[in-house]
Every structure is written in C-alpha cells, then in structure tokens.
PDB file of N, CA, C and O in Angstrom:
ATOM      1  N   UNK A   1      93.162  54.157 154.758  1.00  0.00           N
ATOM      2  CA  UNK A   1      93.617  52.760 154.583  1.00  0.00           C
ATOM      3  C   UNK A   1      92.744  51.818 155.368  1.00  0.00           C
ATOM      4  O   UNK A   1      92.178  52.172 156.402  1.00  0.00           O
ATOM      5  N   UNK A   2      92.652  50.681 154.885  1.00  0.00           N
ATOM      6  CA  UNK A   2      91.799  49.664 155.522  1.00  0.00           C
ATOM      7  C   UNK A   2      92.656  48.878 156.511  1.00  0.00           C
ATOM      8  O   UNK A   2      93.883  48.978 156.514  1.00  0.00           O
ATOM      9  N   UNK A   3      91.980  48.099 157.347  1.00  0.00           N
ATOM     10  CA  UNK A   3      92.672  47.264 158.371  1.00  0.00           C
ATOM     11  C   UNK A   3      93.481  46.234 157.610  1.00  0.00           C
ATOM     12  O   UNK A   3      94.616  45.926 157.972  1.00  0.00           O
ATOM     13  N   UNK A   4      92.872  45.692 156.525  1.00  0.00           N
ATOM     14  CA  UNK A   4      93.532  44.616 155.776  1.00  0.00           C
ATOM     15  C   UNK A   4      94.813  45.147 155.178  1.00  0.00           C
ATOM     16  O   UNK A   4      95.834  44.461 155.230  1.00  0.00           O
ATOM     17  N   UNK A   5      94.805  46.365 154.602  1.00  0.00           N
ATOM     18  CA  UNK A   5      95.975  47.015 153.978  1.00  0.00           C
ATOM     19  C   UNK A   5      97.036  47.180 155.025  1.00  0.00           C
ATOM     20  O   UNK A   5      98.207  46.890 154.777  1.00  0.00           O
ATOM     21  N   UNK A   6      96.628  47.664 156.251  1.00  0.00           N
ATOM     22  CA  UNK A   6      97.620  47.886 157.351  1.00  0.00           C
ATOM     23  C   UNK A   6      98.273  46.583 157.728  1.00  0.00           C
ATOM     24  O   UNK A   6      99.484  46.530 157.942  1.00  0.00           O
ATOM     25  N   UNK A   7      97.515  45.572 157.810  1.00  0.00           N
ATOM     26  CA  UNK A   7      98.082  44.248 158.198  1.00  0.00           C
ATOM     27  C   UNK A   7      98.990  43.743 157.123  1.00  0.00           C
ATOM     28  O   UNK A   7     100.024  43.170 157.467  1.00  0.00           O
ATOM     29  N   UNK A   8      98.714  43.894 155.876  1.00  0.00           N
ATOM     30  CA  UNK A   8      99.558  43.480 154.764  1.00  0.00           C
ATOM     31  C   UNK A   8     100.895  44.249 154.834  1.00  0.00           C
ATOM     32  O   UNK A   8     101.976  43.677 154.690  1.00  0.00           O
ATOM     33  N   UNK A   9     100.774  45.547 155.056  1.00  0.00           N
ATOM     34  CA  UNK A   9     101.949  46.429 155.127  1.00  0.00           C
ATOM     35  C   UNK A   9     102.843  46.079 156.277  1.00  0.00           C
ATOM     36  O   UNK A   9     104.066  46.124 156.145  1.00  0.00           O
ATOM     37  N   UNK A  10     102.266  45.731 157.407  1.00  0.00           N
ATOM     38  CA  UNK A  10     103.007  45.339 158.597  1.00  0.00           C
ATOM     39  C   UNK A  10     103.767  44.008 158.373  1.00  0.00           C
ATOM     40  O   UNK A  10     104.915  43.838 158.784  1.00  0.00           O
ATOM     41  N   UNK A  11     103.047  43.064 157.688  1.00  0.00           N
ATOM     42  CA  UNK A  11     103.690  41.754 157.324  1.00  0.00           C
ATOM     43  C   UNK A  11     104.850  42.003 156.411  1.00  0.00           C
ATOM     44  O   UNK A  11     105.941  41.468 156.607  1.00  0.00           O
ATOM     45  N   UNK A  12     104.609  42.838 155.388  1.00  0.00           N
ATOM     46  CA  UNK A  12     105.695  43.117 154.407  1.00  0.00           C
ATOM     47  C   UNK A  12     106.915  43.772 155.118  1.00  0.00           C
ATOM     48  O   UNK A  12     108.051  43.393 154.837  1.00  0.00           O
ATOM     49  N   UNK A  13     106.705  44.700 155.989  1.00  0.00           N
ATOM     50  CA  UNK A  13     107.820  45.363 156.704  1.00  0.00           C
ATOM     51  C   UNK A  13     108.492  44.364 157.616  1.00  0.00           C
ATOM     52  O   UNK A  13     109.718  44.405 157.729  1.00  0.00           O
ATOM     53  N   UNK A  14     107.809  43.510 158.247  1.00  0.00           N
ATOM     54  CA  UNK A  14     108.443  42.471 159.116  1.00  0.00           C
ATOM     55  C   UNK A  14     109.296  41.521 158.305  1.00  0.00           C
ATOM     56  O   UNK A  14     110.398  41.155 158.715  1.00  0.00           O
ATOM     57  N   UNK A  15     108.766  41.110 157.115  1.00  0.00           N
ATOM     58  CA  UNK A  15     109.518  40.183 156.295  1.00  0.00           C
ATOM     59  C   UNK A  15     110.760  40.856 155.759  1.00  0.00           C
ATOM     60  O   UNK A  15     111.811  40.222 155.664  1.00  0.00           O
ATOM     61  N   UNK A  16     110.668  42.077 155.421  1.00  0.00           N
ATOM     62  CA  UNK A  16     111.763  42.853 154.864  1.00  0.00           C
ATOM     63  C   UNK A  16     112.839  43.021 155.955  1.00  0.00           C
ATOM     64  O   UNK A  16     114.028  42.857 155.679  1.00  0.00           O
ATOM     65  N   UNK A  17     112.432  43.342 157.173  1.00  0.00           N
ATOM     66  CA  UNK A  17     113.364  43.491 158.275  1.00  0.00           C
ATOM     67  C   UNK A  17     114.064  42.174 158.563  1.00  0.00           C
ATOM     68  O   UNK A  17     115.268  42.176 158.823  1.00  0.00           O
ATOM     69  N   UNK A  18     113.370  41.068 158.527  1.00  0.00           N
ATOM     70  CA  UNK A  18     113.908  39.717 158.771  1.00  0.00           C
ATOM     71  C   UNK A  18     114.968  39.432 157.671  1.00  0.00           C
ATOM     72  O   UNK A  18     116.040  38.893 157.949  1.00  0.00           O
ATOM     73  N   UNK A  19     114.633  39.812 156.417  1.00  0.00           N
ATOM     74  CA  UNK A  19     115.598  39.513 155.349  1.00  0.00           C
ATOM     75  C   UNK A  19     116.867  40.337 155.520  1.00  0.00           C
ATOM     76  O   UNK A  19     117.956  39.847 155.222  1.00  0.00           O
ATOM     77  N   UNK A  20     116.757  41.556 155.984  1.00  0.00           N
ATOM     78  CA  UNK A  20     117.912  42.376 156.152  1.00  0.00           C
ATOM     79  C   UNK A  20     118.794  41.728 157.298  1.00  0.00           C
ATOM     80  O   UNK A  20     120.012  41.625 157.159  1.00  0.00           O
ATOM     81  N   UNK A  21     118.192  41.335 158.333  1.00  0.00           N
ATOM     82  CA  UNK A  21     118.880  40.656 159.502  1.00  0.00           C
ATOM     83  C   UNK A  21     119.629  39.410 158.966  1.00  0.00           C
ATOM     84  O   UNK A  21     120.795  39.195 159.298  1.00  0.00           O
ATOM     85  N   UNK A  22     118.969  38.623 158.165  1.00  0.00           N
ATOM     86  CA  UNK A  22     119.671  37.420 157.589  1.00  0.00           C
ATOM     87  C   UNK A  22     120.822  37.772 156.729  1.00  0.00           C
ATOM     88  O   UNK A  22     121.855  37.104 156.773  1.00  0.00           O
ATOM     89  N   UNK A  23     120.678  38.848 155.906  1.00  0.00           N
ATOM     90  CA  UNK A  23     121.735  39.223 155.055  1.00  0.00           C
ATOM     91  C   UNK A  23     122.964  39.671 155.906  1.00  0.00           C
ATOM     92  O   UNK A  23     124.113  39.379 155.575  1.00  0.00           O
ATOM     93  N   UNK A  24     122.679  40.352 156.955  1.00  0.00           N
ATOM     94  CA  UNK A  24     123.777  40.923 157.805  1.00  0.00           C
ATOM     95  C   UNK A  24     124.535  39.731 158.510  1.00  0.00           C
ATOM     96  O   UNK A  24     125.734  39.826 158.775  1.00  0.00           O
ATOM     97  N   UNK A  25     123.821  38.650 158.790  1.00  0.00           N
ATOM     98  CA  UNK A  25     124.435  37.495 159.415  1.00  0.00           C
ATOM     99  C   UNK A  25     125.058  36.587 158.364  1.00  0.00           C
ATOM    100  O   UNK A  25     125.663  35.569 158.702  1.00  0.00           O
ATOM    101  N   UNK A  26     124.920  36.936 157.134  1.00  0.00           N
ATOM    102  CA  UNK A  26     125.498  36.107 156.070  1.00  0.00           C
ATOM    103  C   UNK A  26     124.685  34.833 155.759  1.00  0.00           C
ATOM    104  O   UNK A  26     125.204  33.858 155.215  1.00  0.00           O
ATOM    105  N   UNK A  27     123.415  34.879 156.118  1.00  0.00           N
ATOM    106  CA  UNK A  27     122.490  33.780 155.844  1.00  0.00           C
ATOM    107  C   UNK A  27     121.643  34.027 154.671  1.00  0.00           C
ATOM    108  O   UNK A  27     120.453  34.316 154.799  1.00  0.00           O
ATOM    109  N   UNK A  28     122.232  33.920 153.512  1.00  0.00           N
ATOM    110  CA  UNK A  28     121.527  34.144 152.263  1.00  0.00           C
ATOM    111  C   UNK A  28     120.464  33.109 152.126  1.00  0.00           C
ATOM    112  O   UNK A  28     120.727  31.921 152.312  1.00  0.00           O
ATOM    113  N   UNK A  29     119.263  33.527 151.805  1.00  0.00           N
ATOM    114  CA  UNK A  29     118.156  32.588 151.631  1.00  0.00           C
ATOM    115  C   UNK A  29     117.925  32.203 150.168  1.00  0.00           C
ATOM    116  O   UNK A  29     117.193  31.251 149.898  1.00  0.00           O
ATOM    117  N   UNK A  30     118.508  32.894 149.257  1.00  0.00           N
ATOM    118  CA  UNK A  30     118.353  32.633 147.864  1.00  0.00           C
ATOM    119  C   UNK A  30     119.687  32.789 147.162  1.00  0.00           C
ATOM    120  O   UNK A  30     120.374  33.795 147.342  1.00  0.00           O
ATOM    121  N   UNK A  31     120.051  31.819 146.378  1.00  0.00           N
ATOM    122  CA  UNK A  31     121.284  31.906 145.615  1.00  0.00           C
ATOM    123  C   UNK A  31     120.938  31.723 144.114  1.00  0.00           C
ATOM    124  O   UNK A  31     120.278  30.758 143.729  1.00  0.00           O
ATOM    125  N   UNK A  32     121.377  32.621 143.333  1.00  0.00           N
ATOM    126  CA  UNK A  32     121.074  32.564 141.870  1.00  0.00           C
ATOM    127  C   UNK A  32     122.378  32.199 141.152  1.00  0.00           C
ATOM    128  O   UNK A  32     123.402  32.869 141.282  1.00  0.00           O
ATOM    129  N   UNK A  33     122.292  31.124 140.402  1.00  0.00           N
ATOM    130  CA  UNK A  33     123.411  30.696 139.597  1.00  0.00           C
ATOM    131  C   UNK A  33     123.141  30.920 138.115  1.00  0.00           C
ATOM    132  O   UNK A  33     122.062  30.589 137.623  1.00  0.00           O
ATOM    133  N   UNK A  34     124.084  31.462 137.425  1.00  0.00           N
ATOM    134  CA  UNK A  34     123.891  31.679 135.977  1.00  0.00           C
ATOM    135  C   UNK A  34     124.880  30.796 135.266  1.00  0.00           C
ATOM    136  O   UNK A  34     126.078  30.795 135.550  1.00  0.00           O
ATOM    137  N   UNK A  35     124.344  30.050 134.341  1.00  0.00           N
ATOM    138  CA  UNK A  35     125.223  29.178 133.529  1.00  0.00           C
ATOM    139  C   UNK A  35     125.587  29.916 132.244  1.00  0.00           C
ATOM    140  O   UNK A  35     124.719  30.375 131.501  1.00  0.00           O
ATOM    141  N   UNK A  36     126.885  30.017 132.004  1.00  0.00           N
ATOM    142  CA  UNK A  36     127.370  30.705 130.798  1.00  0.00           C
ATOM    143  C   UNK A  36     127.221  29.826 129.622  1.00  0.00           C
ATOM    144  O   UNK A  36     127.319  28.605 129.737  1.00  0.00           O
ATOM    145  N   UNK A  37     126.977  30.434 128.442  1.00  0.00           N
ATOM    146  CA  UNK A  37     127.030  29.721 127.208  1.00  0.00           C
ATOM    147  C   UNK A  37     128.470  29.398 126.916  1.00  0.00           C
ATOM    148  O   UNK A  37     129.373  30.008 127.488  1.00  0.00           O
ATOM    149  N   UNK A  38     128.713  28.387 125.976  1.00  0.00           N
ATOM    150  CA  UNK A  38     130.102  28.056 125.679  1.00  0.00           C
ATOM    151  C   UNK A  38     130.881  29.263 125.196  1.00  0.00           C
ATOM    152  O   UNK A  38     132.047  29.391 125.569  1.00  0.00           O
ATOM    153  N   UNK A  39     130.338  30.133 124.416  1.00  0.00           N
ATOM    154  CA  UNK A  39     131.046  31.287 123.870  1.00  0.00           C
ATOM    155  C   UNK A  39     131.382  32.273 125.027  1.00  0.00           C
ATOM    156  O   UNK A  39     132.497  32.787 125.105  1.00  0.00           O
ATOM    157  N   UNK A  40     130.405  32.521 125.911  1.00  0.00           N
ATOM    158  CA  UNK A  40     130.703  33.445 127.039  1.00  0.00           C
ATOM    159  C   UNK A  40     131.717  32.847 127.959  1.00  0.00           C
ATOM    160  O   UNK A  40     132.569  33.556 128.495  1.00  0.00           O
ATOM    161  N   UNK A  41     131.643  31.505 128.162  1.00  0.00           N
ATOM    162  CA  UNK A  41     132.626  30.862 129.002  1.00  0.00           C
ATOM    163  C   UNK A  41     134.041  30.980 128.415  1.00  0.00           C
ATOM    164  O   UNK A  41     134.990  31.287 129.136  1.00  0.00           O
ATOM    165  N   UNK A  42     134.176  30.732 127.095  1.00  0.00           N
ATOM    166  CA  UNK A  42     135.474  30.837 126.432  1.00  0.00           C
ATOM    167  C   UNK A  42     136.015  32.274 126.560  1.00  0.00           C
ATOM    168  O   UNK A  42     137.192  32.464 126.868  1.00  0.00           O
ATOM    169  N   UNK A  43     135.173  33.271 126.328  1.00  0.00           N
ATOM    170  CA  UNK A  43     135.652  34.638 126.462  1.00  0.00           C
ATOM    171  C   UNK A  43     136.115  34.919 127.857  1.00  0.00           C
ATOM    172  O   UNK A  43     137.144  35.567 128.045  1.00  0.00           O
ATOM    173  N   UNK A  44     135.359  34.434 128.886  1.00  0.00           N
ATOM    174  CA  UNK A  44     135.774  34.676 130.229  1.00  0.00           C
ATOM    175  C   UNK A  44     137.100  34.052 130.613  1.00  0.00           C
ATOM    176  O   UNK A  44     137.918  34.617 131.339  1.00  0.00           O
ATOM    177  N   UNK A  45     137.275  32.753 130.037  1.00  0.00           N
ATOM    178  CA  UNK A  45     138.540  32.095 130.304  1.00  0.00           C
ATOM    179  C   UNK A  45     139.710  32.841 129.669  1.00  0.00           C
ATOM    180  O   UNK A  45     140.816  32.834 130.208  1.00  0.00           O
ATOM    181  N   UNK A  46     139.469  33.488 128.520  1.00  0.00           N
ATOM    182  CA  UNK A  46     140.505  34.205 127.824  1.00  0.00           C
ATOM    183  C   UNK A  46     140.744  35.572 128.477  1.00  0.00           C
ATOM    184  O   UNK A  46     141.742  36.231 128.184  1.00  0.00           O
ATOM    185  N   UNK A  47     139.867  35.982 129.327  1.00  0.00           N
ATOM    186  CA  UNK A  47     140.039  37.248 130.092  1.00  0.00           C
ATOM    187  C   UNK A  47     139.847  38.461 129.155  1.00  0.00           C
ATOM    188  O   UNK A  47     140.539  39.469 129.306  1.00  0.00           O
ATOM    189  N   UNK A  48     138.928  38.370 128.206  1.00  0.00           N
ATOM    190  CA  UNK A  48     138.713  39.424 127.276  1.00  0.00           C
ATOM    191  C   UNK A  48     137.308  40.058 127.466  1.00  0.00           C
ATOM    192  O   UNK A  48     136.344  39.400 127.856  1.00  0.00           O
ATOM    193  N   UNK A  49     137.257  41.363 127.169  1.00  0.00           N
ATOM    194  CA  UNK A  49     135.957  42.027 127.124  1.00  0.00           C
ATOM    195  C   UNK A  49     135.198  41.554 125.876  1.00  0.00           C
ATOM    196  O   UNK A  49     135.740  40.888 124.994  1.00  0.00           O
ATOM    197  N   UNK A  50     133.924  41.931 125.853  1.00  0.00           N
ATOM    198  CA  UNK A  50     133.184  41.575 124.641  1.00  0.00           C
ATOM    199  C   UNK A  50     133.654  42.263 123.424  1.00  0.00           C
ATOM    200  O   UNK A  50     133.650  41.706 122.326  1.00  0.00           O
ATOM    201  N   UNK A  51     134.066  43.491 123.615  1.00  0.00           N
ATOM    202  CA  UNK A  51     134.695  44.280 122.487  1.00  0.00           C
ATOM    203  C   UNK A  51     135.953  43.630 121.925  1.00  0.00           C
ATOM    204  O   UNK A  51     136.146  43.440 120.724  1.00  0.00           O
ATOM    205  N   UNK A  52     136.810  43.300 122.933  1.00  0.00           N
ATOM    206  CA  UNK A  52     138.111  42.645 122.515  1.00  0.00           C
ATOM    207  C   UNK A  52     137.894  41.370 121.822  1.00  0.00           C
ATOM    208  O   UNK A  52     138.514  41.101 120.793  1.00  0.00           O
ATOM    209  N   UNK A  53     136.964  40.508 122.394  1.00  0.00           N
ATOM    210  CA  UNK A  53     136.742  39.176 121.821  1.00  0.00           C
ATOM    211  C   UNK A  53     136.120  39.289 120.422  1.00  0.00           C
ATOM    212  O   UNK A  53     136.500  38.590 119.482  1.00  0.00           O
ATOM    213  N   UNK A  54     135.158  40.191 120.334  1.00  0.00           N
ATOM    214  CA  UNK A  54     134.495  40.388 119.011  1.00  0.00           C
ATOM    215  C   UNK A  54     135.462  40.812 117.964  1.00  0.00           C
ATOM    216  O   UNK A  54     135.393  40.317 116.839  1.00  0.00           O
ATOM    217  N   UNK A  55     136.402  41.741 118.285  1.00  0.00           N
ATOM    218  CA  UNK A  55     137.368  42.192 117.352  1.00  0.00           C
ATOM    219  C   UNK A  55     138.301  41.064 117.014  1.00  0.00           C
ATOM    220  O   UNK A  55     138.670  40.917 115.849  1.00  0.00           O
ATOM    221  N   UNK A  56     138.694  40.274 117.952  1.00  0.00           N
ATOM    222  CA  UNK A  56     139.576  39.094 117.676  1.00  0.00           C
ATOM    223  C   UNK A  56     138.925  38.155 116.746  1.00  0.00           C
ATOM    224  O   UNK A  56     139.610  37.587 115.896  1.00  0.00           O
ATOM    225  N   UNK A  57     137.638  37.943 116.838  1.00  0.00           N
ATOM    226  CA  UNK A  57     136.926  36.995 116.026  1.00  0.00           C
ATOM    227  C   UNK A  57     136.453  37.645 114.655  1.00  0.00           C
ATOM    228  O   UNK A  57     136.024  36.946 113.737  1.00  0.00           O
ATOM    229  N   UNK A  58     136.553  38.945 114.581  1.00  0.00           N
ATOM    230  CA  UNK A  58     136.119  39.601 113.376  1.00  0.00           C
ATOM    231  C   UNK A  58     134.612  39.686 113.181  1.00  0.00           C
ATOM    232  O   UNK A  58     134.103  39.636 112.061  1.00  0.00           O
ATOM    233  N   UNK A  59     133.898  39.819 114.333  1.00  0.00           N
ATOM    234  CA  UNK A  59     132.411  39.916 114.327  1.00  0.00           C
ATOM    235  C   UNK A  59     132.018  41.148 115.096  1.00  0.00           C
ATOM    236  O   UNK A  59     132.847  41.689 115.829  1.00  0.00           O
ATOM    237  N   UNK A  60     130.793  41.623 114.969  1.00  0.00           N
ATOM    238  CA  UNK A  60     130.271  42.732 115.742  1.00  0.00           C
ATOM    239  C   UNK A  60     130.065  42.351 117.151  1.00  0.00           C
ATOM    240  O   UNK A  60     129.905  41.171 117.460  1.00  0.00           O
ATOM    241  N   UNK A  61     130.063  43.314 118.024  1.00  0.00           N
ATOM    242  CA  UNK A  61     129.810  43.145 119.440  1.00  0.00           C
ATOM    243  C   UNK A  61     128.402  42.596 119.565  1.00  0.00           C
ATOM    244  O   UNK A  61     128.172  41.692 120.369  1.00  0.00           O
ATOM    245  N   UNK A  62     127.460  43.106 118.806  1.00  0.00           N
ATOM    246  CA  UNK A  62     126.083  42.640 118.799  1.00  0.00           C
ATOM    247  C   UNK A  62     125.944  41.153 118.502  1.00  0.00           C
ATOM    248  O   UNK A  62     125.194  40.436 119.163  1.00  0.00           O
ATOM    249  N   UNK A  63     126.705  40.695 117.465  1.00  0.00           N
ATOM    250  CA  UNK A  63     126.668  39.306 117.140  1.00  0.00           C
ATOM    251  C   UNK A  63     127.195  38.462 118.252  1.00  0.00           C
ATOM    252  O   UNK A  63     126.631  37.416 118.576  1.00  0.00           O
ATOM    253  N   UNK A  64     128.278  38.909 118.841  1.00  0.00           N
ATOM    254  CA  UNK A  64     128.879  38.157 120.002  1.00  0.00           C
ATOM    255  C   UNK A  64     127.862  38.086 121.143  1.00  0.00           C
ATOM    256  O   UNK A  64     127.703  37.047 121.785  1.00  0.00           O
ATOM    257  N   UNK A  65     127.176  39.207 121.383  1.00  0.00           N
ATOM    258  CA  UNK A  65     126.213  39.210 122.515  1.00  0.00           C
ATOM    259  C   UNK A  65     125.128  38.258 122.204  1.00  0.00           C
ATOM    260  O   UNK A  65     124.672  37.589 123.130  1.00  0.00           O
ATOM    261  N   UNK A  66     124.649  38.114 120.977  1.00  0.00           N
ATOM    262  CA  UNK A  66     123.561  37.203 120.651  1.00  0.00           C
ATOM    263  C   UNK A  66     124.068  35.770 120.838  1.00  0.00           C
ATOM    264  O   UNK A  66     123.314  34.929 121.329  1.00  0.00           O
ATOM    265  N   UNK A  67     125.253  35.473 120.483  1.00  0.00           N
ATOM    266  CA  UNK A  67     125.853  34.138 120.700  1.00  0.00           C
ATOM    267  C   UNK A  67     125.875  33.852 122.215  1.00  0.00           C
ATOM    268  O   UNK A  67     125.454  32.789 122.671  1.00  0.00           O
ATOM    269  N   UNK A  68     126.393  34.865 122.996  1.00  0.00           N
ATOM    270  CA  UNK A  68     126.529  34.658 124.462  1.00  0.00           C
ATOM    271  C   UNK A  68     125.202  34.485 125.157  1.00  0.00           C
ATOM    272  O   UNK A  68     125.106  33.815 126.185  1.00  0.00           O
ATOM    273  N   UNK A  69     124.184  35.088 124.593  1.00  0.00           N
ATOM    274  CA  UNK A  69     122.848  34.987 125.194  1.00  0.00           C
ATOM    275  C   UNK A  69     122.021  33.805 124.659  1.00  0.00           C
ATOM    276  O   UNK A  69     120.890  33.575 125.088  1.00  0.00           O
ATOM    277  N   UNK A  70     122.623  33.056 123.703  1.00  0.00           N
ATOM    278  CA  UNK A  70     121.975  31.915 123.213  1.00  0.00           C
ATOM    279  C   UNK A  70     120.885  32.203 122.193  1.00  0.00           C
ATOM    280  O   UNK A  70     120.141  31.289 121.835  1.00  0.00           O
ATOM    281  N   UNK A  71     120.759  33.439 121.709  1.00  0.00           N
ATOM    282  CA  UNK A  71     119.800  33.761 120.721  1.00  0.00           C
ATOM    283  C   UNK A  71     120.139  33.325 119.325  1.00  0.00           C
ATOM    284  O   UNK A  71     119.282  32.981 118.510  1.00  0.00           O
ATOM    285  N   UNK A  72     121.434  33.354 119.087  1.00  0.00           N
ATOM    286  CA  UNK A  72     121.963  32.844 117.811  1.00  0.00           C
ATOM    287  C   UNK A  72     123.201  31.961 118.086  1.00  0.00           C
ATOM    288  O   UNK A  72     123.758  31.971 119.183  1.00  0.00           O
ATOM    289  N   UNK A  73     123.606  31.208 117.065  1.00  0.00           N
ATOM    290  CA  UNK A  73     124.703  30.365 117.241  1.00  0.00           C
ATOM    291  C   UNK A  73     125.733  30.583 116.126  1.00  0.00           C
ATOM    292  O   UNK A  73     125.345  30.760 114.972  1.00  0.00           O
ATOM    293  N   UNK A  74     127.044  30.574 116.443  1.00  0.00           N
ATOM    294  CA  UNK A  74     128.015  30.812 115.405  1.00  0.00           C
ATOM    295  C   UNK A  74     127.964  29.658 114.358  1.00  0.00           C
ATOM    296  O   UNK A  74     127.731  28.493 114.680  1.00  0.00           O
ATOM    297  N   UNK A  75     128.197  30.064 113.099  1.00  0.00           N
ATOM    298  CA  UNK A  75     128.214  29.130 112.005  1.00  0.00           C
ATOM    299  C   UNK A  75     129.474  29.277 111.155  1.00  0.00           C
ATOM    300  O   UNK A  75     130.171  30.285 111.268  1.00  0.00           O
ATOM    301  N   UNK A  76     129.767  28.331 110.339  1.00  0.00           N
ATOM    302  CA  UNK A  76     130.849  28.381 109.419  1.00  0.00           C
ATOM    303  C   UNK A  76     132.165  28.733 109.991  1.00  0.00           C
ATOM    304  O   UNK A  76     132.581  28.124 110.977  1.00  0.00           O
ATOM    305  N   UNK A  77     132.884  29.730 109.404  1.00  0.00           N
ATOM    306  CA  UNK A  77     134.238  30.040 109.815  1.00  0.00           C
ATOM    307  C   UNK A  77     134.324  30.494 111.339  1.00  0.00           C
ATOM    308  O   UNK A  77     135.293  30.239 112.054  1.00  0.00           O
ATOM    309  N   UNK A  78     133.252  31.161 111.730  1.00  0.00           N
ATOM    310  CA  UNK A  78     133.248  31.619 113.184  1.00  0.00           C
ATOM    311  C   UNK A  78     133.204  30.474 114.103  1.00  0.00           C
ATOM    312  O   UNK A  78     133.899  30.511 115.118  1.00  0.00           O
ATOM    313  N   UNK A  79     132.424  29.414 113.840  1.00  0.00           N
ATOM    314  CA  UNK A  79     132.412  28.253 114.631  1.00  0.00           C
ATOM    315  C   UNK A  79     133.739  27.527 114.652  1.00  0.00           C
ATOM    316  O   UNK A  79     134.152  27.023 115.696  1.00  0.00           O
ATOM    317  N   UNK A  80     134.419  27.465 113.507  1.00  0.00           N
ATOM    318  CA  UNK A  80     135.740  26.825 113.443  1.00  0.00           C
ATOM    319  C   UNK A  80     136.747  27.626 114.229  1.00  0.00           C
ATOM    320  O   UNK A  80     137.563  27.061 114.956  1.00  0.00           O
ATOM    321  N   UNK A  81     136.697  28.957 114.089  1.00  0.00           N
ATOM    322  CA  UNK A  81     137.656  29.839 114.837  1.00  0.00           C
ATOM    323  C   UNK A  81     137.386  29.676 116.348  1.00  0.00           C
ATOM    324  O   UNK A  81     138.349  29.656 117.115  1.00  0.00           O
ATOM    325  N   UNK A  82     136.202  29.567 116.787  1.00  0.00           N
ATOM    326  CA  UNK A  82     135.913  29.336 118.199  1.00  0.00           C
ATOM    327  C   UNK A  82     136.475  27.985 118.712  1.00  0.00           C
ATOM    328  O   UNK A  82     136.964  27.868 119.836  1.00  0.00           O
ATOM    329  N   UNK A  83     136.376  27.002 117.843  1.00  0.00           N
ATOM    330  CA  UNK A  83     136.929  25.666 118.183  1.00  0.00           C
ATOM    331  C   UNK A  83     138.417  25.773 118.394  1.00  0.00           C
ATOM    332  O   UNK A  83     138.970  25.189 119.325  1.00  0.00           O
ATOM    333  N   UNK A  84     139.086  26.550 117.493  1.00  0.00           N
ATOM    334  CA  UNK A  84     140.574  26.677 117.625  1.00  0.00           C
ATOM    335  C   UNK A  84     140.852  27.472 118.929  1.00  0.00           C
ATOM    336  O   UNK A  84     141.766  27.125 119.676  1.00  0.00           O
ATOM    337  N   UNK A  85     140.091  28.498 119.191  1.00  0.00           N
ATOM    338  CA  UNK A  85     140.283  29.320 120.346  1.00  0.00           C
ATOM    339  C   UNK A  85     140.096  28.482 121.659  1.00  0.00           C
ATOM    340  O   UNK A  85     140.763  28.692 122.672  1.00  0.00           O
ATOM    341  N   UNK A  86     139.149  27.534 121.557  1.00  0.00           N
ATOM    342  CA  UNK A  86     138.890  26.635 122.730  1.00  0.00           C
ATOM    343  C   UNK A  86     140.141  25.779 123.040  1.00  0.00           C
ATOM    344  O   UNK A  86     140.538  25.608 124.193  1.00  0.00           O
ATOM    345  N   UNK A  87     140.721  25.270 121.986  1.00  0.00           N
ATOM    346  CA  UNK A  87     141.860  24.356 122.139  1.00  0.00           C
ATOM    347  C   UNK A  87     143.195  25.053 122.285  1.00  0.00           C
ATOM    348  O   UNK A  87     144.079  24.602 123.014  1.00  0.00           O
ATOM    349  N   UNK A  88     143.322  26.160 121.577  1.00  0.00           N
ATOM    350  CA  UNK A  88     144.642  26.916 121.583  1.00  0.00           C
ATOM    351  C   UNK A  88     144.390  28.459 121.614  1.00  0.00           C
ATOM    352  O   UNK A  88     144.616  29.160 120.628  1.00  0.00           O
ATOM    353  N   UNK A  89     143.939  28.925 122.726  1.00  0.00           N
ATOM    354  CA  UNK A  89     143.685  30.416 122.772  1.00  0.00           C
ATOM    355  C   UNK A  89     144.941  31.238 122.527  1.00  0.00           C
ATOM    356  O   UNK A  89     144.857  32.390 122.102  1.00  0.00           O
ATOM    357  N   UNK A  90     146.076  30.666 122.786  1.00  0.00           N
ATOM    358  CA  UNK A  90     147.373  31.391 122.592  1.00  0.00           C
ATOM    359  C   UNK A  90     147.549  31.750 121.109  1.00  0.00           C
ATOM    360  O   UNK A  90     148.118  32.791 120.780  1.00  0.00           O
ATOM    361  N   UNK A  91     147.044  30.860 120.202  1.00  0.00           N
ATOM    362  CA  UNK A  91     147.183  31.119 118.819  1.00  0.00           C
ATOM    363  C   UNK A  91     146.405  32.401 118.377  1.00  0.00           C
ATOM    364  O   UNK A  91     146.907  33.200 117.586  1.00  0.00           O
ATOM    365  N   UNK A  92     145.219  32.562 118.890  1.00  0.00           N
ATOM    366  CA  UNK A  92     144.436  33.756 118.568  1.00  0.00           C
ATOM    367  C   UNK A  92     145.070  35.055 119.206  1.00  0.00           C
ATOM    368  O   UNK A  92     145.019  36.154 118.653  1.00  0.00           O
ATOM    369  N   UNK A  93     145.630  34.836 120.339  1.00  0.00           N
ATOM    370  CA  UNK A  93     146.189  35.997 121.092  1.00  0.00           C
ATOM    371  C   UNK A  93     147.545  36.442 120.577  1.00  0.00           C
ATOM    372  O   UNK A  93     148.025  37.521 120.926  1.00  0.00           O
ATOM    373  N   UNK A  94     148.153  35.624 119.757  1.00  0.00           N
ATOM    374  CA  UNK A  94     149.498  36.033 119.227  1.00  0.00           C
ATOM    375  C   UNK A  94     149.418  37.302 118.428  1.00  0.00           C
ATOM    376  O   UNK A  94     148.461  37.529 117.688  1.00  0.00           O
ATOM    377  N   UNK A  95     150.414  38.115 118.577  1.00  0.00           N
ATOM    378  CA  UNK A  95     150.503  39.339 117.758  1.00  0.00           C
ATOM    379  C   UNK A  95     151.011  39.016 116.396  1.00  0.00           C
ATOM    380  O   UNK A  95     151.955  38.239 116.255  1.00  0.00           O
ATOM    381  N   UNK A  96     150.406  39.596 115.370  1.00  0.00           N
ATOM    382  CA  UNK A  96     150.934  39.347 113.985  1.00  0.00           C
ATOM    383  C   UNK A  96     152.208  40.094 113.699  1.00  0.00           C
ATOM    384  O   UNK A  96     152.755  39.985 112.601  1.00  0.00           O
TER     385      UNK A  96
END
C-alpha cells in the first residue's frame, strides 16, 4: 500500500468513527424524508397493505405499486373509486 492510500484509509476510519459517535448521541447529521404519492398516502391512512388495497380496488398489486411509485397514474373508474375512497373510506371498507 502507498502512503496516500494509508492516509485515505485513516481519514475514512476516523470519519466513520465520528459518525458512529454522533449516532450514539442522537445527533443525526442527515435526515431523509420521503413524500408519499396520493395513492400511497390514501392506502396508509386506510391502514391497508398493498395486497389488501389492490384487492379492494380490483387491480393487481403491480398496478398499485406503479401508481404508488408515480410510474403510472390511475385512470377512468379506478380514479373515481380512489376519489370516493379519499372522501369516504368507510364506504369501501363496508362488508357486502
């Protein structure tokens, strides 16, 4: 190993040790916030798993995942059903 590599490794180790000390003290240096899509937010408020929510809406879990990840957007009847769920989740949760 070269002297430069040794110095870089020592710096890395010191930085890592300092990060661990900060974590133990509760001094987080980085906070990551994730903003949920409207569909994911609605599902979370209803307290349902992806499988349960997809079944409730009559769509595949994969379709729901794409909506939640913002890759696709609900259209037609699914969009209307989500609007109803937003305003009156109890209606969708009622047992037939």
